[in-house]
C-alpha positions in Angstrom: 20.4 -7.9 51.7 19.5 -11.5 51.4 16.2 -10.5 49.8 17.8 -7.9 47.5 20.2 -10.8 46.5 17.2 -13.1 45.8 15.6 -10.4 43.5 18.8 -9.8 41.5 19.0 -13.6 41.0 15.6 -14.0 40.1 16.0 -10.9 37.4 19.0 -12.5 36.0 17.1 -15.9 35.7 14.2 -14.0 34.0 16.5 -12.3 31.4 18.1 -15.8 30.8 14.8 -17.3 30.2 13.7 -14.4 27.9 16.9 -15.1 25.9 16.4 -18.9 25.6 12.7 -18.2 24.6 13.9 -15.8 21.6 16.6 -18.3 20.7 13.8 -21.1 20.6 11.3 -18.8 19.0 13.4 -17.9 16.1 12.3 -19.0 13.0 15.3 -20.9 11.5 13.1 -22.5 9.0 12.1 -19.1 7.3 16.0 -18.2 7.4 16.7 -21.7 5.7 14.2 -21.0 2.9 15.5 -17.5 2.4 19.2 -18.9 2.2 17.9 -21.9 -0.3 15.8 -19.4 -2.6 18.8 -17.0 -2.8 21.4 -19.7 -3.5 19.3 -21.1 -6.3 18.8 -17.5 -7.6 22.5 -17.2 -7.6 23.0 -20.4 -9.6 20.2 -19.4 -12.2 21.7 -15.9 -12.4 25.1 -17.3 -13.4 23.6 -19.8 -15.7 21.5 -17.2 -17.4 23.7 -14.2 -17.5 27.1 -15.5 -18.0 26.9 -15.0 -22.0 25.4 -11.6 -21.7 27.8 -10.5 -18.9 31.0 -11.5 -21.2 29.5 -10.0 -24.1 28.3 -6.6 -22.6 30.8 -6.2 -19.6 33.8 -8.5 -20.8 33.2 -10.5 -17.7 31.2 -13.6 -17.4 30.5 -13.2 -13.7 29.8 -9.6 -13.5 26.2 -10.0 -12.6 26.8 -12.9 -10.4 29.5 -10.7 -8.5 27.2 -7.7 -8.5 24.4 -9.6 -7.0 26.6 -11.3 -4.5 27.7 -8.0 -3.0 24.1 -6.9 -2.9 23.4 -10.2 -1.1 26.0 -9.5 1.6 24.9 -5.8 2.1 21.3 -7.3 2.4 22.3 -9.8 5.0 24.0 -6.9 7.0 20.7 -5.4 6.8 19.1 -8.4 8.0 21.4 -8.8 10.8 20.6 -5.2 12.1 16.7 -5.6 11.7 16.8 -8.9 13.3 18.9 -7.9 16.4 16.8 -4.7 16.8 13.4 -5.2 18.5 10.9 -4.6 15.4 8.9 -2.4 17.9 11.5 0.1 18.1 11.1 1.1 14.4 7.5 2.6 15.2 9.0 5.9 16.4 10.7 6.1 12.8 7.7 5.0 10.6 6.4 8.5 9.8 10.0 10.1 9.2 11.0 7.1 7.0 7.7 7.2 4.9 8.2 11.0 4.3 12.0 10.4 3.5 11.2 7.5 1.0 8.7 9.9 -0.9 11.2 12.8 -0.9 13.8 10.4 -2.6 11.1 9.0 -5.2 10.5 12.8 -6.0 14.3 13.4 -6.3 14.5 10.6 -8.9 12.2 12.7 -11.2 14.7 15.6 -11.2 18.1 14.0 -10.7 17.6 10.4 -11.5 19.9 8.1 -13.2 18.7 6.3 -16.4 19.4 2.6 -16.8 17.8 0.6 -19.7 15.7 3.6 -20.9 14.2 4.1 -17.5 14.8 6.7 -14.8 14.2 5.0 -11.6 17.7 5.1 -9.9 19.4 7.6 -7.5 23.3 7.7 -7.7 25.2 8.5 -4.3 28.9 8.4 -5.2 29.6 4.8 -6.6 26.2 3.5 -5.1 23.0 3.6 -7.3 19.7 2.5 -5.9 15.9 2.4 -6.4 14.1 4.5 -3.9 10.8 2.9 -5.0 12.3 -0.4 -3.0 12.5 1.6 0.1 9.0 3.1 -0.2 7.5 -0.6 -0.2 9.1 -1.2 3.2 8.0 2.3 4.4 4.5 1.6 3.5 4.5 -1.6 5.2 5.6 0.0 8.6 3.2 3.0 8.1 0.1 0.8 7.5 1.1 -1.8 10.2 1.6 1.3 12.6 -1.8 2.7 11.8 -3.5 -0.6 12.2 -1.8 -1.2 15.4 -2.6 2.2 16.7 -6.4 2.3 15.5 -7.7 -1.3 14.7 -11.4 -0.6 15.3 -11.1 2.4 12.8 -10.3 -0.1 10.0 -13.6 -1.7 10.2 -15.6 1.1 8.7 -15.3 2.8 5.3 -13.9 6.1 6.6 -11.1 4.4 8.6 -10.1 2.3 5.6 -10.2 5.1 3.1 -8.0 7.3 5.5 -5.5 4.8 5.6 -5.5 4.2 1.9 -5.4 8.0 1.2 -2.1 8.2 3.3 -0.4 5.7 0.9 -1.7 7.5 -2.4 1.1 9.9 -2.3 3.6 7.6 -2.5 1.6 5.6 -5.4 1.1 8.9 -7.3 4.9 9.8 -7.0 6.2 6.3 -7.9 3.6 5.8 -10.7 4.9 8.8 -12.5 7.8 6.8 -14.1 7.3 3.1 -12.6 3.7 2.1 -12.6 4.3 -1.7 -11.8 6.1 -0.8 -8.5 3.4 1.8 -7.8 0.6 -1.0 -8.1 2.7 -3.2 -5.7 2.7 -0.6 -3.2 -0.9 0.1 -3.3 -1.5 -3.6 -3.4 0.6 -4.1 -0.2 -1.5 -1.7 1.5 -4.8 -2.9 0.0 -4.1 -6.4 1.4 -3.1 -5.1 5.0 -6.2 -3.2 5.3 -8.4 -5.8 3.8 -7.1 -8.5 6.4 -7.6 -5.7 9.2 -11.3 -5.3 8.1 -14.1 -7.9 8.2 -16.3 -5.9 5.7 -15.9 -7.0 2.0 -18.4 -4.4 0.2 -16.2 -1.5 0.8 -13.1 -3.5 -0.7 -15.1 -4.2 -3.7 -15.8 -0.7 -4.1 -12.0 -0.1 -3.5 -11.1 -2.5 -5.9 -13.2 -0.7 -8.7 -11.6 2.5 -7.8 -8.1 1.0 -7.8 -8.9 -0.6 -11.3 -10.1 2.9 -12.5 -7.0 4.6 -11.2 -4.8 2.0 -13.0 -6.5 2.5 -16.2 -6.1 6.3 -16.1 -2.3 6.0 -15.3 -2.2 3.7 -18.4 -3.8 6.0 -20.7 -2.0 9.0 -19.7 1.4 7.8 -21.2 1.4 6.5 -24.8 4.3 3.7 -23.9 1.8 2.1 -21.3 -1.0 1.7 -23.7 1.5 0.3 -26.2 2.4 -2.3 -23.6 -1.2 -3.3 -23.6 -1.3 -3.6 -27.4 2.0 -5.8 -27.3 0.3 -8.0 -24.9 -2.7 -8.5 -26.9 -0.6 -9.1 -30.1 2.9 -9.6 -29.1 3.6 -11.1 -32.8 3.0 -7.2 -34.2 5.5 -5.7 -31.8 8.9 -7.7 -32.5 10.8 -4.5 -32.2 10.1 -4.2 -28.4 8.2 -6.0 -25.6 6.5 -8.2 -28.0 9.9 -9.9 -28.9 10.7 -10.5 -25.3 7.5 -12.0 -24.5 7.3 -14.3 -27.5 11.0 -15.4 -27.0 10.3 -16.1 -23.3 7.2 -18.2 -24.2 9.4 -20.1 -26.5 11.8 -20.9 -23.7 9.1 -22.1 -21.4 7.7 -24.4 -24.4 10.8 -25.9 -25.1 11.8 -26.8 -21.6 9.1 -29.8 -21.3 8.8 -31.7 -18.3 12.3 -31.8 -16.9 13.9 -29.3 -19.2 17.3 -29.1 -21.1 19.6 -29.2 -18.0 21.2 -26.4 -16.1 23.0 -24.3 -18.5 21.3 -26.0 -21.3 19.0 -23.1 -22.4 19.3 -21.7 -26.0 16.8 -18.7 -25.5 19.0 -17.1 -22.8 21.1 -16.0 -25.8 18.0 -14.3 -27.5 15.7 -13.1 -24.7 16.7 -9.4 -23.9 17.7 -8.9 -20.4 17.0 -12.5 -19.6 18.6 -12.3 -16.2 16.0 -9.7 -14.9 12.2 -9.9 -15.5 12.2 -13.0 -17.7 14.7 -15.3 -15.7 11.5 -17.6 -14.8 11.5 -18.4 -18.5 15.0 -19.7 -18.5 14.4 -21.6 -15.2 11.4 -23.4 -17.3 13.7 -24.1 -20.1 16.6 -25.5 -18.2 14.6 -27.3 -15.4 11.2 -27.7 -17.0 7.6 -27.8 -15.5 9.3 -29.7 -12.5 11.9 -27.0 -11.6 9.1 -24.4 -12.3 6.7 -26.2 -9.7 9.5 -26.4 -7.3 10.3 -22.7 -7.3 6.7 -22.0 -6.8 6.6 -24.4 -3.9 9.5 -22.8 -2.2 7.7 -19.4 -2.3 4.6 -21.0 -0.9 6.7 -22.4 2.0 8.2 -18.8 2.4 4.7 -17.4 2.4 3.5 -19.8 4.9 6.2 -19.2 7.4 5.6 -15.4 7.2 1.9 -16.1 8.0 2.9 -18.6 10.8 4.9 -15.6 12.3 1.9 -13.2 11.8 -0.3 -15.6 13.7 1.9 -15.8 16.6 3.1 -12.3 16.9 3.1 -10.6 20.2 1.3 -7.7 19.0 -0.6 -6.2 15.9 2.2 -4.1 15.0 4.5 -7.2 14.4 1.8 -9.2 13.0 0.9 -6.7 10.1 4.5 -6.3 9.4 4.7 -9.8 8.4 1.3 -9.7 6.6 2.8 -6.6 4.6 6.0 -8.7 3.9 4.0 -11.7 2.7 1.8 -9.4 0.6 4.9 -7.9 -1.0 6.5 -11.3 -1.9 3.2 -12.8 -3.1 2.3 -9.6 -5.3 5.9 -9.8 -7.0 6.0 -13.6 -7.8 2.4 -13.4 -9.1 3.0 -10.6 -11.4 6.4 -11.7 -12.5 5.1 -15.2 -13.7 1.9 -13.8 -15.0 4.1 -11.4 -17.2 6.5 -14.1 -18.3 3.6 -16.4 -19.3 1.9 -13.5 -21.0 -1.1 -13.7 -18.6 -0.8 -9.9 -18.0 0.9 -7.2 -19.8 4.7 -6.6 -19.2 5.2 -4.7 -16.3 9.1 -5.2 -15.4 8.5 -6.7 -11.9 11.5 -9.0 -10.7 11.3 -12.4 -9.2 12.1 -12.0 -5.5 15.8 -13.1 -4.5 16.3 -14.6 -8.1 16.2 -11.9 -10.6 19.2 -9.7 -11.1 18.6 -6.4 -9.3 20.9 -5.2 -6.2 18.4 -2.8 -4.5 15.7 -5.5 -4.7 17.8 -8.2 -3.3 19.2 -5.8 -0.5 16.1 -4.5 0.6 14.1 -7.9 0.5 16.8 -9.3 2.9 16.5 -6.5 5.0 12.8 -6.7 5.1 13.1 -10.4 5.9 15.0 -9.4 9.1 12.0 -7.6 10.3 10.1 -10.7 10.2 12.8 -12.8 11.9 12.8 -10.2 14.8 9.1 -10.4 15.1 9.6 -14.4 15.3 11.9 -13.7 18.3 9.0 -12.6 20.2 6.1 -15.0 19.0 3.7 -16.1 21.8 2.0 -19.5 21.9 -0.9 -20.6 23.7 -0.1 -23.1 26.3 -2.1 -26.2 26.5 -4.0 -26.9 29.5 
């Protein structure tokens, strides 16, 4: 009896120690950065969208209120994914991936058109973009494959097999949303690249990816039109060229420290400034200084994700964080590149800052996965 009591006490102490370890390991820095970027995004969203919301919706806080609702829903999702051990999601990886593809196919037939794009599904009062769910599904799928067969990623056959599994999602999403499809393929590419030490096969894969993207661009006239608008925006003032030029005017007029919060004039002119072009308004109101601060915040966010990935307990958790890191990095790079007219207009949002309910909700839920991984981090003890 005494021995049984000792074992019970030792098990209880072990459970308490695990709880304390998880509490200490939890990445509060990452959570603080997420809060800060989101809060900053809400302030900039109101500054950018108040006039447009009053004009179109009759309510100056319409976009802000909608974004807040999405953020609250996202934090609920973050709470769930943080509390649930990330390893438990491994059993749902394949069903989740197939279900996300099914939803993307459903968009092609019963999708809701918003701003001349059919990318949303409506279920009752809720409308959402299934392609955002597909990003998370692909991250989990590739992390699952790498965790189960890490050595297979070191040869061309294994790498090609992993990328082929992602191609159905890419093909379905690319039908009406090429920019998101490129991000999906880019996330998988980054994850597989890190899992493999060989570079030659990735040069070949990069070339194949480039050819695939060029093919998709040439299959639709509106995509080719975006290339033309990128090269000569002044000749396309009735479409994307107008948006691009006005965004560049906003960036140029901001100077070093900007016109001050709320002082933008281009936000009255730039079409849908609260969406893809919000970075140009940040540059106008806060200047180069504000733009650099925003970029540094994202770099800090990526650093914390990399830190968690390096100290994750297993490869599944590590590559979940790498996938999330690739997702954030790709969207930030693409959004800023579009705003500065470095690449053609692709319609990619700035993470946690641009207006977009589905994007914010899914991103916050996604961050919960990284926080769940952080609770189980392992550190090498110093001798």
